PDB file of N, CA, C and O in Angstrom:
ATOM      1  N   MET A   1     -82.396 100.991 -17.988  1.00  0.00           N
ATOM      2  CA  MET A   1     -82.854 100.327 -19.177  1.00  0.00           C
ATOM      3  C   MET A   1     -82.549  98.833 -19.091  1.00  0.00           C
ATOM      4  O   MET A   1     -83.409  97.998 -19.373  1.00  0.00           O
ATOM      5  N   ARG A   2     -81.324  98.507 -18.701  1.00  0.00           N
ATOM      6  CA  ARG A   2     -80.931  97.105 -18.610  1.00  0.00           C
ATOM      7  C   ARG A   2     -81.819  96.363 -17.622  1.00  0.00           C
ATOM      8  O   ARG A   2     -82.275  95.254 -17.901  1.00  0.00           O
ATOM      9  N   ASN A   3     -82.064  96.971 -16.473  1.00  0.00           N
ATOM     10  CA  ASN A   3     -82.893  96.320 -15.450  1.00  0.00           C
ATOM     11  C   ASN A   3     -84.315  96.076 -15.960  1.00  0.00           C
ATOM     12  O   ASN A   3     -84.898  95.021 -15.706  1.00  0.00           O
ATOM     13  N   ARG A   4     -84.856  97.032 -16.663  1.00  0.00           N
ATOM     14  CA  ARG A   4     -86.213  96.862 -17.208  1.00  0.00           C
ATOM     15  C   ARG A   4     -86.260  95.750 -18.248  1.00  0.00           C
ATOM     16  O   ARG A   4     -87.188  94.941 -18.262  1.00  0.00           O
ATOM     17  N   LEU A   5     -85.250  95.716 -19.120  1.00  0.00           N
ATOM     18  CA  LEU A   5     -85.199  94.664 -20.131  1.00  0.00           C
ATOM     19  C   LEU A   5     -85.053  93.290 -19.486  1.00  0.00           C
ATOM     20  O   LEU A   5     -85.723  92.336 -19.880  1.00  0.00           O
ATOM     21  N   GLU A   6     -84.167  93.196 -18.486  1.00  0.00           N
ATOM     22  CA  GLU A   6     -83.988  91.917 -17.792  1.00  0.00           C
ATOM     23  C   GLU A   6     -85.298  91.458 -17.155  1.00  0.00           C
ATOM     24  O   GLU A   6     -85.674  90.291 -17.267  1.00  0.00           O
ATOM     25  N   ALA A   7     -85.985  92.373 -16.491  1.00  0.00           N
ATOM     26  CA  ALA A   7     -87.234  92.027 -15.815  1.00  0.00           C
ATOM     27  C   ALA A   7     -88.321  91.618 -16.804  1.00  0.00           C
ATOM     28  O   ALA A   7     -89.036  90.643 -16.572  1.00  0.00           O
ATOM     29  N   SER A   8     -88.449  92.350 -17.892  1.00  0.00           N
ATOM     30  CA  SER A   8     -89.531  92.062 -18.832  1.00  0.00           C
ATOM     31  C   SER A   8     -89.241  90.854 -19.731  1.00  0.00           C
ATOM     32  O   SER A   8     -90.163  90.158 -20.154  1.00  0.00           O
ATOM     33  N   LEU A   9     -87.955  90.608 -20.022  1.00  0.00           N
ATOM     34  CA  LEU A   9     -87.594  89.515 -20.917  1.00  0.00           C
ATOM     35  C   LEU A   9     -87.191  88.238 -20.185  1.00  0.00           C
ATOM     36  O   LEU A   9     -87.181  87.154 -20.769  1.00  0.00           O
ATOM     37  N   GLY A  10     -86.862  88.377 -18.907  1.00  0.00           N
ATOM     38  CA  GLY A  10     -86.462  87.211 -18.131  1.00  0.00           C
ATOM     39  C   GLY A  10     -85.094  86.668 -18.500  1.00  0.00           C
ATOM     40  O   GLY A  10     -84.855  85.465 -18.393  1.00  0.00           O
ATOM     41  N   ILE A  11     -84.193  87.540 -18.932  1.00  0.00           N
ATOM     42  CA  ILE A  11     -82.831  87.130 -19.283  1.00  0.00           C
ATOM     43  C   ILE A  11     -81.835  88.025 -18.559  1.00  0.00           C
ATOM     44  O   ILE A  11     -82.180  89.126 -18.130  1.00  0.00           O
ATOM     45  N   THR A  12     -80.600  87.552 -18.423  1.00  0.00           N
ATOM     46  CA  THR A  12     -79.539  88.340 -17.810  1.00  0.00           C
ATOM     47  C   THR A  12     -78.771  89.064 -18.902  1.00  0.00           C
ATOM     48  O   THR A  12     -78.408  88.475 -19.921  1.00  0.00           O
ATOM     49  N   LEU A  13     -78.530  90.345 -18.676  1.00  0.00           N
ATOM     50  CA  LEU A  13     -77.821  91.170 -19.658  1.00  0.00           C
ATOM     51  C   LEU A  13     -76.574  91.765 -19.019  1.00  0.00           C
ATOM     52  O   LEU A  13     -76.526  91.924 -17.800  1.00  0.00           O
ATOM     53  N   PRO A  14     -75.552  92.101 -19.827  1.00  0.00           N
ATOM     54  CA  PRO A  14     -74.330  92.685 -19.277  1.00  0.00           C
ATOM     55  C   PRO A  14     -74.588  94.054 -18.651  1.00  0.00           C
ATOM     56  O   PRO A  14     -75.472  94.796 -19.080  1.00  0.00           O
ATOM     57  N   VAL A  15     -73.806  94.364 -17.639  1.00  0.00           N
ATOM     58  CA  VAL A  15     -73.938  95.641 -16.936  1.00  0.00           C
ATOM     59  C   VAL A  15     -73.699  96.810 -17.890  1.00  0.00           C
ATOM     60  O   VAL A  15     -74.372  97.837 -17.796  1.00  0.00           O
ATOM     61  N   ALA A  16     -72.761  96.659 -18.791  1.00  0.00           N
ATOM     62  CA  ALA A  16     -72.411  97.723 -19.739  1.00  0.00           C
ATOM     63  C   ALA A  16     -73.195  97.576 -21.045  1.00  0.00           C
ATOM     64  O   ALA A  16     -72.646  97.796 -22.125  1.00  0.00           O
ATOM     65  N   LEU A  17     -74.455  97.210 -20.953  1.00  0.00           N
ATOM     66  CA  LEU A  17     -75.288  96.924 -22.124  1.00  0.00           C
ATOM     67  C   LEU A  17     -75.272  98.054 -23.152  1.00  0.00           C
ATOM     68  O   LEU A  17     -75.016  97.810 -24.331  1.00  0.00           O
ATOM     69  N   VAL A  18     -75.542  99.282 -22.722  1.00  0.00           N
ATOM     70  CA  VAL A  18     -75.643 100.387 -23.683  1.00  0.00           C
ATOM     71  C   VAL A  18     -74.299 100.774 -24.281  1.00  0.00           C
ATOM     72  O   VAL A  18     -74.256 101.365 -25.360  1.00  0.00           O
ATOM     73  N   TRP A  19     -73.212 100.457 -23.612  1.00  0.00           N
ATOM     74  CA  TRP A  19     -71.893 100.739 -24.179  1.00  0.00           C
ATOM     75  C   TRP A  19     -71.461  99.615 -25.106  1.00  0.00           C
ATOM     76  O   TRP A  19     -70.804  99.856 -26.119  1.00  0.00           O
ATOM     77  N   ALA A  20     -71.828  98.389 -24.760  1.00  0.00           N
ATOM     78  CA  ALA A  20     -71.457  97.244 -25.594  1.00  0.00           C
ATOM     79  C   ALA A  20     -72.269  97.215 -26.890  1.00  0.00           C
ATOM     80  O   ALA A  20     -71.774  96.772 -27.926  1.00  0.00           O
ATOM     81  N   TYR A  21     -73.517  97.686 -26.829  1.00  0.00           N
ATOM     82  CA  TYR A  21     -74.422  97.667 -27.988  1.00  0.00           C
ATOM     83  C   TYR A  21     -75.053  99.045 -28.123  1.00  0.00           C
ATOM     84  O   TYR A  21     -76.201  99.243 -27.726  1.00  0.00           O
ATOM     85  N   PRO A  22     -74.305 100.008 -28.687  1.00  0.00           N
ATOM     86  CA  PRO A  22     -74.729 101.418 -28.680  1.00  0.00           C
ATOM     87  C   PRO A  22     -75.868 101.783 -29.625  1.00  0.00           C
ATOM     88  O   PRO A  22     -76.471 102.845 -29.471  1.00  0.00           O
ATOM     89  N   THR A  23     -76.176 100.931 -30.595  1.00  0.00           N
ATOM     90  CA  THR A  23     -77.271 101.273 -31.511  1.00  0.00           C
ATOM     91  C   THR A  23     -78.447 100.336 -31.277  1.00  0.00           C
ATOM     92  O   THR A  23     -78.283  99.239 -30.743  1.00  0.00           O
ATOM     93  N   ILE A  24     -79.622 100.774 -31.680  1.00  0.00           N
ATOM     94  CA  ILE A  24     -80.819  99.949 -31.549  1.00  0.00           C
ATOM     95  C   ILE A  24     -80.649  98.649 -32.321  1.00  0.00           C
ATOM     96  O   ILE A  24     -81.065  97.588 -31.855  1.00  0.00           O
ATOM     97  N   SER A  25     -80.047  98.728 -33.486  1.00  0.00           N
ATOM     98  CA  SER A  25     -79.818  97.545 -34.304  1.00  0.00           C
ATOM     99  C   SER A  25     -78.927  96.534 -33.580  1.00  0.00           C
ATOM    100  O   SER A  25     -79.237  95.343 -33.546  1.00  0.00           O
ATOM    101  N   ASP A  26     -77.825  97.008 -33.004  1.00  0.00           N
ATOM    102  CA  ASP A  26     -76.924  96.127 -32.251  1.00  0.00           C
ATOM    103  C   ASP A  26     -77.641  95.504 -31.062  1.00  0.00           C
ATOM    104  O   ASP A  26     -77.507  94.308 -30.804  1.00  0.00           O
ATOM    105  N   LEU A  27     -78.402  96.318 -30.339  1.00  0.00           N
ATOM    106  CA  LEU A  27     -79.122  95.847 -29.163  1.00  0.00           C
ATOM    107  C   LEU A  27     -80.180  94.818 -29.550  1.00  0.00           C
ATOM    108  O   LEU A  27     -80.307  93.784 -28.895  1.00  0.00           O
ATOM    109  N   ALA A  28     -80.933  95.092 -30.600  1.00  0.00           N
ATOM    110  CA  ALA A  28     -81.964  94.157 -31.049  1.00  0.00           C
ATOM    111  C   ALA A  28     -81.346  92.831 -31.467  1.00  0.00           C
ATOM    112  O   ALA A  28     -81.896  91.769 -31.174  1.00  0.00           O
ATOM    113  N   THR A  29     -80.221  92.885 -32.142  1.00  0.00           N
ATOM    114  CA  THR A  29     -79.549  91.661 -32.587  1.00  0.00           C
ATOM    115  C   THR A  29     -79.109  90.816 -31.402  1.00  0.00           C
ATOM    116  O   THR A  29     -79.349  89.609 -31.379  1.00  0.00           O
ATOM    117  N   VAL A  30     -78.466  91.436 -30.415  1.00  0.00           N
ATOM    118  CA  VAL A  30     -77.986  90.663 -29.262  1.00  0.00           C
ATOM    119  C   VAL A  30     -79.159  90.138 -28.428  1.00  0.00           C
ATOM    120  O   VAL A  30     -79.084  89.029 -27.898  1.00  0.00           O
ATOM    121  N   LEU A  31     -80.225  90.905 -28.304  1.00  0.00           N
ATOM    122  CA  LEU A  31     -81.393  90.422 -27.563  1.00  0.00           C
ATOM    123  C   LEU A  31     -82.016  89.218 -28.261  1.00  0.00           C
ATOM    124  O   LEU A  31     -82.399  88.249 -27.605  1.00  0.00           O
ATOM    125  N   CYS A  32     -82.117  89.273 -29.569  1.00  0.00           N
ATOM    126  CA  CYS A  32     -82.652  88.135 -30.329  1.00  0.00           C
ATOM    127  C   CYS A  32     -81.766  86.906 -30.156  1.00  0.00           C
ATOM    128  O   CYS A  32     -82.267  85.796 -29.974  1.00  0.00           O
ATOM    129  N   GLU A  33     -80.454  87.105 -30.212  1.00  0.00           N
ATOM    130  CA  GLU A  33     -79.540  85.981 -30.042  1.00  0.00           C
ATOM    131  C   GLU A  33     -79.683  85.358 -28.660  1.00  0.00           C
ATOM    132  O   GLU A  33     -79.707  84.133 -28.534  1.00  0.00           O
ATOM    133  N   ARG A  34     -79.778  86.181 -27.628  1.00  0.00           N
ATOM    134  CA  ARG A  34     -79.892  85.672 -26.260  1.00  0.00           C
ATOM    135  C   ARG A  34     -81.223  84.971 -26.006  1.00  0.00           C
ATOM    136  O   ARG A  34     -81.325  84.124 -25.119  1.00  0.00           O
ATOM    137  N   MET A  35     -82.233  85.324 -26.784  1.00  0.00           N
ATOM    138  CA  MET A  35     -83.549  84.722 -26.604  1.00  0.00           C
ATOM    139  C   MET A  35     -83.813  83.629 -27.648  1.00  0.00           C
ATOM    140  O   MET A  35     -84.932  83.126 -27.753  1.00  0.00           O
ATOM    141  N   ASP A  36     -82.778  83.263 -28.420  1.00  0.00           N
ATOM    142  CA  ASP A  36     -82.868  82.232 -29.461  1.00  0.00           C
ATOM    143  C   ASP A  36     -83.884  82.543 -30.548  1.00  0.00           C
ATOM    144  O   ASP A  36     -84.568  81.647 -31.043  1.00  0.00           O
ATOM    145  N   TYR A  37     -83.982  83.822 -30.918  1.00  0.00           N
ATOM    146  CA  TYR A  37     -84.803  84.248 -32.053  1.00  0.00           C
ATOM    147  C   TYR A  37     -83.879  84.570 -33.214  1.00  0.00           C
ATOM    148  O   TYR A  37     -82.688  84.822 -33.028  1.00  0.00           O
ATOM    149  N   ALA A  38     -84.443  84.559 -34.410  1.00  0.00           N
ATOM    150  CA  ALA A  38     -83.672  84.983 -35.580  1.00  0.00           C
ATOM    151  C   ALA A  38     -83.399  86.479 -35.455  1.00  0.00           C
ATOM    152  O   ALA A  38     -84.248  87.215 -34.951  1.00  0.00           O
ATOM    153  N   PRO A  39     -82.231  86.943 -35.903  1.00  0.00           N
ATOM    154  CA  PRO A  39     -81.945  88.385 -35.828  1.00  0.00           C
ATOM    155  C   PRO A  39     -82.908  89.171 -36.702  1.00  0.00           C
ATOM    156  O   PRO A  39     -83.451  88.631 -37.666  1.00  0.00           O
ATOM    157  N   PRO A  40     -83.125  90.442 -36.376  1.00  0.00           N
ATOM    158  CA  PRO A  40     -84.017  91.283 -37.183  1.00  0.00           C
ATOM    159  C   PRO A  40     -83.549  91.352 -38.631  1.00  0.00           C
ATOM    160  O   PRO A  40     -82.353  91.271 -38.911  1.00  0.00           O
ATOM    161  N   ALA A  41     -84.487  91.500 -39.536  1.00  0.00           N
ATOM    162  CA  ALA A  41     -84.179  91.548 -40.972  1.00  0.00           C
ATOM    163  C   ALA A  41     -83.210  92.668 -41.301  1.00  0.00           C
ATOM    164  O   ALA A  41     -82.332  92.492 -42.147  1.00  0.00           O
ATOM    165  N   ALA A  42     -83.349  93.810 -40.655  1.00  0.00           N
ATOM    166  CA  ALA A  42     -82.475  94.953 -40.937  1.00  0.00           C
ATOM    167  C   ALA A  42     -81.021  94.624 -40.606  1.00  0.00           C
ATOM    168  O   ALA A  42     -80.114  95.108 -41.283  1.00  0.00           O
ATOM    169  N   ALA A  43     -80.787  93.821 -39.590  1.00  0.00           N
ATOM    170  CA  ALA A  43     -79.424  93.477 -39.212  1.00  0.00           C
ATOM    171  C   ALA A  43     -78.797  92.522 -40.217  1.00  0.00           C
ATOM    172  O   ALA A  43     -77.572  92.456 -40.324  1.00  0.00           O
ATOM    173  N   GLU A  44     -79.617  91.783 -40.954  1.00  0.00           N
ATOM    174  CA  GLU A  44     -79.109  90.828 -41.923  1.00  0.00           C
ATOM    175  C   GLU A  44     -78.721  91.492 -43.244  1.00  0.00           C
ATOM    176  O   GLU A  44     -77.970  90.910 -44.027  1.00  0.00           O
ATOM    177  N   GLN A  45     -79.217  92.689 -43.498  1.00  0.00           N
ATOM    178  CA  GLN A  45     -78.929  93.363 -44.755  1.00  0.00           C
ATOM    179  C   GLN A  45     -77.476  93.774 -44.805  1.00  0.00           C
ATOM    180  O   GLN A  45     -76.859  94.079 -43.785  1.00  0.00           O
ATOM    181  N   ASN A  46     -76.949  93.776 -45.998  1.00  0.00           N
ATOM    182  CA  ASN A  46     -75.588  94.207 -46.220  1.00  0.00           C
ATOM    183  C   ASN A  46     -75.493  95.706 -45.945  1.00  0.00           C
ATOM    184  O   ASN A  46     -76.270  96.489 -46.493  1.00  0.00           O
ATOM    185  N   SER A  47     -74.543  96.107 -45.099  1.00  0.00           N
ATOM    186  CA  SER A  47     -74.419  97.523 -44.766  1.00  0.00           C
ATOM    187  C   SER A  47     -73.983  98.369 -45.958  1.00  0.00           C
ATOM    188  O   SER A  47     -74.117  99.593 -45.933  1.00  0.00           O
ATOM    189  N   ASP A  48     -73.455  97.717 -47.015  1.00  0.00           N
ATOM    190  CA  ASP A  48     -73.040  98.436 -48.214  1.00  0.00           C
ATOM    191  C   ASP A  48     -74.194  98.647 -49.185  1.00  0.00           C
ATOM    192  O   ASP A  48     -74.053  99.370 -50.171  1.00  0.00           O
ATOM    193  N   ALA A  49     -75.322  98.027 -48.915  1.00  0.00           N
ATOM    194  CA  ALA A  49     -76.468  98.128 -49.823  1.00  0.00           C
ATOM    195  C   ALA A  49     -76.991  99.559 -49.847  1.00  0.00           C
ATOM    196  O   ALA A  49     -77.136 100.201 -48.807  1.00  0.00           O
ATOM    197  N   GLN A  50     -77.267 100.037 -51.035  1.00  0.00           N
ATOM    198  CA  GLN A  50     -77.790 101.385 -51.207  1.00  0.00           C
ATOM    199  C   GLN A  50     -79.312 101.316 -51.326  1.00  0.00           C
ATOM    200  O   GLN A  50     -79.833 100.449 -52.027  1.00  0.00           O
ATOM    201  N   PRO A  51     -80.023 102.208 -50.661  1.00  0.00           N
ATOM    202  CA  PRO A  51     -81.478 102.207 -50.805  1.00  0.00           C
ATOM    203  C   PRO A  51     -81.864 102.609 -52.222  1.00  0.00           C
ATOM    204  O   PRO A  51     -81.202 103.438 -52.847  1.00  0.00           O
ATOM    205  N   GLU A  52     -82.935 102.016 -52.718  1.00  0.00           N
ATOM    206  CA  GLU A  52     -83.395 102.360 -54.059  1.00  0.00           C
ATOM    207  C   GLU A  52     -84.145 103.680 -54.025  1.00  0.00           C
ATOM    208  O   GLU A  52     -84.880 103.965 -53.080  1.00  0.00           O
ATOM    209  N   LEU A  53     -83.954 104.479 -55.061  1.00  0.00           N
ATOM    210  CA  LEU A  53     -84.632 105.761 -55.168  1.00  0.00           C
ATOM    211  C   LEU A  53     -85.865 105.606 -56.043  1.00  0.00           C
ATOM    212  O   LEU A  53     -85.880 104.821 -56.990  1.00  0.00           O
ATOM    213  N   SER A  54     -86.890 106.366 -55.710  1.00  0.00           N
ATOM    214  CA  SER A  54     -88.093 106.357 -56.534  1.00  0.00           C
ATOM    215  C   SER A  54     -87.810 107.108 -57.831  1.00  0.00           C
ATOM    216  O   SER A  54     -86.794 107.792 -57.952  1.00  0.00           O
ATOM    217  N   ASP A  55     -88.715 106.978 -58.799  1.00  0.00           N
ATOM    218  CA  ASP A  55     -88.546 107.701 -60.071  1.00  0.00           C
ATOM    219  C   ASP A  55     -88.497 109.205 -59.838  1.00  0.00           C
ATOM    220  O   ASP A  55     -87.704 109.915 -60.456  1.00  0.00           O
ATOM    221  N   GLU A  56     -89.348 109.677 -58.944  1.00  0.00           N
ATOM    222  CA  GLU A  56     -89.370 111.110 -58.634  1.00  0.00           C
ATOM    223  C   GLU A  56     -88.045 111.555 -58.031  1.00  0.00           C
ATOM    224  O   GLU A  56     -87.527 112.612 -58.393  1.00  0.00           O
ATOM    225  N   GLU A  57     -87.488 110.764 -57.113  1.00  0.00           N
ATOM    226  CA  GLU A  57     -86.203 111.108 -56.509  1.00  0.00           C
ATOM    227  C   GLU A  57     -85.082 111.068 -57.543  1.00  0.00           C
ATOM    228  O   GLU A  57     -84.174 111.899 -57.516  1.00  0.00           O
ATOM    229  N   MET A  58     -85.149 110.100 -58.451  1.00  0.00           N
ATOM    230  CA  MET A  58     -84.144 110.025 -59.512  1.00  0.00           C
ATOM    231  C   MET A  58     -84.226 111.245 -60.431  1.00  0.00           C
ATOM    232  O   MET A  58     -83.196 111.776 -60.846  1.00  0.00           O
ATOM    233  N   ASP A  59     -85.443 111.693 -60.753  1.00  0.00           N
ATOM    234  CA  ASP A  59     -85.623 112.885 -61.585  1.00  0.00           C
ATOM    235  C   ASP A  59     -85.051 114.116 -60.889  1.00  0.00           C
ATOM    236  O   ASP A  59     -84.373 114.928 -61.518  1.00  0.00           O
ATOM    237  N   LEU A  60     -85.323 114.253 -59.598  1.00  0.00           N
ATOM    238  CA  LEU A  60     -84.793 115.395 -58.845  1.00  0.00           C
ATOM    239  C   LEU A  60     -83.268 115.357 -58.800  1.00  0.00           C
ATOM    240  O   LEU A  60     -82.606 116.383 -58.952  1.00  0.00           O
ATOM    241  N   LEU A  61     -82.723 114.167 -58.590  1.00  0.00           N
ATOM    242  CA  LEU A  61     -81.272 114.022 -58.559  1.00  0.00           C
ATOM    243  C   LEU A  61     -80.665 114.364 -59.919  1.00  0.00           C
ATOM    244  O   LEU A  61     -79.630 115.027 -59.998  1.00  0.00           O
ATOM    245  N   SER A  62     -81.309 113.913 -60.969  1.00  0.00           N
ATOM    246  CA  SER A  62     -80.844 114.214 -62.324  1.00  0.00           C
ATOM    247  C   SER A  62     -80.860 115.719 -62.580  1.00  0.00           C
ATOM    248  O   SER A  62     -79.905 116.269 -63.129  1.00  0.00           O
ATOM    249  N   ASP A  63     -81.952 116.387 -62.178  1.00  0.00           N
ATOM    250  CA  ASP A  63     -82.040 117.842 -62.339  1.00  0.00           C
ATOM    251  C   ASP A  63     -80.943 118.551 -61.556  1.00  0.00           C
ATOM    252  O   ASP A  63     -80.373 119.532 -62.033  1.00  0.00           O
ATOM    253  N   LEU A  64     -80.645 118.062 -60.364  1.00  0.00           N
ATOM    254  CA  LEU A  64     -79.611 118.663 -59.532  1.00  0.00           C
ATOM    255  C   LEU A  64     -78.241 118.505 -60.184  1.00  0.00           C
ATOM    256  O   LEU A  64     -77.443 119.442 -60.191  1.00  0.00           O
ATOM    257  N   VAL A  65     -77.968 117.325 -60.728  1.00  0.00           N
ATOM    258  CA  VAL A  65     -76.694 117.088 -61.419  1.00  0.00           C
ATOM    259  C   VAL A  65     -76.589 117.985 -62.642  1.00  0.00           C
ATOM    260  O   VAL A  65     -75.541 118.583 -62.888  1.00  0.00           O
ATOM    261  N   ASP A  66     -77.681 118.084 -63.417  1.00  0.00           N
ATOM    262  CA  ASP A  66     -77.675 118.947 -64.606  1.00  0.00           C
ATOM    263  C   ASP A  66     -77.407 120.402 -64.223  1.00  0.00           C
ATOM    264  O   ASP A  66     -76.622 121.085 -64.881  1.00  0.00           O
ATOM    265  N   ALA A  67     -78.053 120.869 -63.170  1.00  0.00           N
ATOM    266  CA  ALA A  67     -77.863 122.251 -62.725  1.00  0.00           C
ATOM    267  C   ALA A  67     -76.432 122.469 -62.256  1.00  0.00           C
ATOM    268  O   ALA A  67     -75.840 123.516 -62.520  1.00  0.00           O
ATOM    269  N   SER A  68     -75.883 121.491 -61.568  1.00  0.00           N
ATOM    270  CA  SER A  68     -74.510 121.594 -61.084  1.00  0.00           C
ATOM    271  C   SER A  68     -73.528 121.645 -62.254  1.00  0.00           C
ATOM    272  O   SER A  68     -72.577 122.426 -62.240  1.00  0.00           O
ATOM    273  N   GLU A  69     -73.762 120.809 -63.265  1.00  0.00           N
ATOM    274  CA  GLU A  69     -72.884 120.802 -64.440  1.00  0.00           C
ATOM    275  C   GLU A  69     -72.993 122.117 -65.205  1.00  0.00           C
ATOM    276  O   GLU A  69     -71.990 122.646 -65.685  1.00  0.00           O
ATOM    277  N   LEU A  70     -74.223 122.647 -65.321  1.00  0.00           N
ATOM    278  CA  LEU A  70     -74.433 123.908 -66.002  1.00  0.00           C
ATOM    279  C   LEU A  70     -73.712 125.032 -65.261  1.00  0.00           C
ATOM    280  O   LEU A  70     -73.097 125.898 -65.883  1.00  0.00           O
ATOM    281  N   GLU A  71     -73.792 125.013 -63.937  1.00  0.00           N
ATOM    282  CA  GLU A  71     -73.116 126.037 -63.146  1.00  0.00           C
ATOM    283  C   GLU A  71     -71.592 125.956 -63.340  1.00  0.00           C
ATOM    284  O   GLU A  71     -70.920 126.981 -63.444  1.00  0.00           O
ATOM    285  N   ALA A  72     -71.056 124.722 -63.387  1.00  0.00           N
ATOM    286  CA  ALA A  72     -69.616 124.554 -63.574  1.00  0.00           C
ATOM    287  C   ALA A  72     -69.178 125.074 -64.939  1.00  0.00           C
ATOM    288  O   ALA A  72     -68.131 125.711 -65.055  1.00  0.00           O
ATOM    289  N   VAL A  73     -69.971 124.806 -65.971  1.00  0.00           N
ATOM    290  CA  VAL A  73     -69.663 125.271 -67.331  1.00  0.00           C
ATOM    291  C   VAL A  73     -69.731 126.783 -67.371  1.00  0.00           C
ATOM    292  O   VAL A  73     -68.860 127.426 -67.956  1.00  0.00           O
ATOM    293  N   THR A  74     -70.753 127.360 -66.758  1.00  0.00           N
ATOM    294  CA  THR A  74     -70.936 128.816 -66.749  1.00  0.00           C
ATOM    295  C   THR A  74     -69.775 129.501 -66.049  1.00  0.00           C
ATOM    296  O   THR A  74     -69.295 130.534 -66.515  1.00  0.00           O
ATOM    297  N   ARG A  75     -69.327 128.950 -64.957  1.00  0.00           N
ATOM    298  CA  ARG A  75     -68.189 129.539 -64.235  1.00  0.00           C
ATOM    299  C   ARG A  75     -66.904 129.436 -65.055  1.00  0.00           C
ATOM    300  O   ARG A  75     -66.051 130.323 -65.007  1.00  0.00           O
ATOM    301  N   GLY A  76     -66.780 128.363 -65.794  1.00  0.00           N
ATOM    302  CA  GLY A  76     -65.589 128.173 -66.610  1.00  0.00           C
ATOM    303  C   GLY A  76     -65.490 129.172 -67.752  1.00  0.00           C
ATOM    304  O   GLY A  76     -64.388 129.476 -68.209  1.00  0.00           O
ATOM    305  N   GLU A  77     -66.631 129.693 -68.228  1.00  0.00           N
ATOM    306  CA  GLU A  77     -66.647 130.636 -69.342  1.00  0.00           C
ATOM    307  C   GLU A  77     -66.343 132.053 -68.887  1.00  0.00           C
ATOM    308  O   GLU A  77     -66.001 132.899 -69.713  1.00  0.00           O
ATOM    309  N   SER A  78     -66.456 132.329 -67.619  1.00  0.00           N
ATOM    310  CA  SER A  78     -66.255 133.700 -67.126  1.00  0.00           C
ATOM    311  C   SER A  78     -64.860 134.173 -67.282  1.00  0.00           C
ATOM    312  O   SER A  78     -64.547 135.304 -66.910  1.00  0.00           O
TER     313      SER A  78
END
């Protein structure tokens, strides 16, 4: 993989490329840096950021929470 990237991009990469940058995101970031490009947008996002849920997903999650609470109440009455 490293040899192919070096040949196609015309840059020198570390021998331990896949160990030094084990994820696609890490690899893309270092390749952009070595080629003087801005890092990918995904790498710039805060890793703590939570993806937004659609209304449908929120409704399903709400139903699941309601069912879980109902089950807990029902078990408590037994």
